[in-house]
C-alpha positions as CSV (number, residue, x, y, z in Angstrom):
1,M,-42.8,-31.0,-51.2
2,P,-44.1,-35.4,-50.5
3,K,-48.8,-35.8,-50.4
4,V,-49.8,-35.9,-47.0
5,K,-51.6,-39.6,-45.8
6,T,-55.1,-39.8,-45.5
7,K,-55.1,-41.6,-42.5
8,S,-56.3,-45.1,-42.4
9,S,-58.0,-45.7,-39.5
10,A,-60.0,-43.0,-40.4
11,K,-61.1,-43.4,-43.9
12,K,-62.1,-46.5,-42.3
13,R,-65.0,-45.0,-40.3
14,F,-65.2,-41.9,-41.4
15,K,-67.7,-40.6,-44.5
16,L,-68.2,-37.0,-45.9
17,T,-72.4,-35.9,-47.0
18,A,-72.8,-34.2,-50.2
19,S,-72.9,-30.9,-48.4
20,G,-69.5,-31.5,-46.3
21,K,-70.9,-33.2,-43.6
22,V,-69.6,-35.9,-41.6
23,K,-71.0,-39.3,-41.0
24,R,-70.1,-41.9,-38.1
25,A,-71.6,-45.2,-36.6
26,T,-72.8,-45.3,-33.2
27,A,-71.1,-46.8,-30.3
28,F,-71.9,-50.1,-28.8
29,R,-73.3,-51.7,-30.9
30,S,-70.6,-54.6,-31.7
31,H,-71.3,-57.3,-28.5
32,I,-73.0,-58.0,-25.5
33,L,-76.2,-57.4,-27.5
34,T,-78.8,-59.4,-24.9
35,S,-78.8,-56.1,-22.8
36,K,-80.0,-54.5,-24.3
37,T,-83.4,-54.0,-25.8
38,T,-84.4,-54.4,-29.0
39,K,-85.8,-50.2,-29.8
40,R,-82.5,-50.1,-28.2
41,K,-80.8,-52.1,-30.9
42,R,-82.9,-50.2,-33.9
43,K,-81.6,-47.0,-33.1
44,L,-78.4,-47.8,-32.8
45,R,-78.7,-49.4,-36.3
46,K,-78.4,-45.4,-37.5
47,A,-75.5,-43.7,-38.2
48,H,-74.6,-40.2,-37.3
49,L,-72.6,-37.0,-37.9
50,V,-69.4,-35.9,-36.0
51,S,-70.1,-33.2,-33.7
52,E,-69.0,-29.4,-35.3
53,V,-66.2,-29.1,-31.9
54,D,-65.0,-32.5,-33.9
55,T,-65.3,-32.1,-37.5
56,P,-62.1,-29.3,-37.7
57,A,-60.4,-32.4,-36.3
58,V,-61.7,-35.5,-39.2
59,K,-61.4,-34.1,-41.9
60,A,-57.9,-33.0,-41.2
61,M,-57.3,-36.6,-40.9
62,L,-59.0,-37.5,-44.2
63,N,-57.3,-34.4,-45.8
64,V,-60.2,-32.5,-46.6
């Protein structure tokens, strides 16, 4: 049986933590930044975790 390929889009967007949770970047940080406050943009820099509901789907895309 052939190897299962990892989804290229998923491997660029998600990373696994040591405890098995999935990290992701925050949305709304790519453009139209002049209308967003400095405080909001600073908070958007931090990484967040994928919700527990979506974690199995992301792990399936990453073949974990």
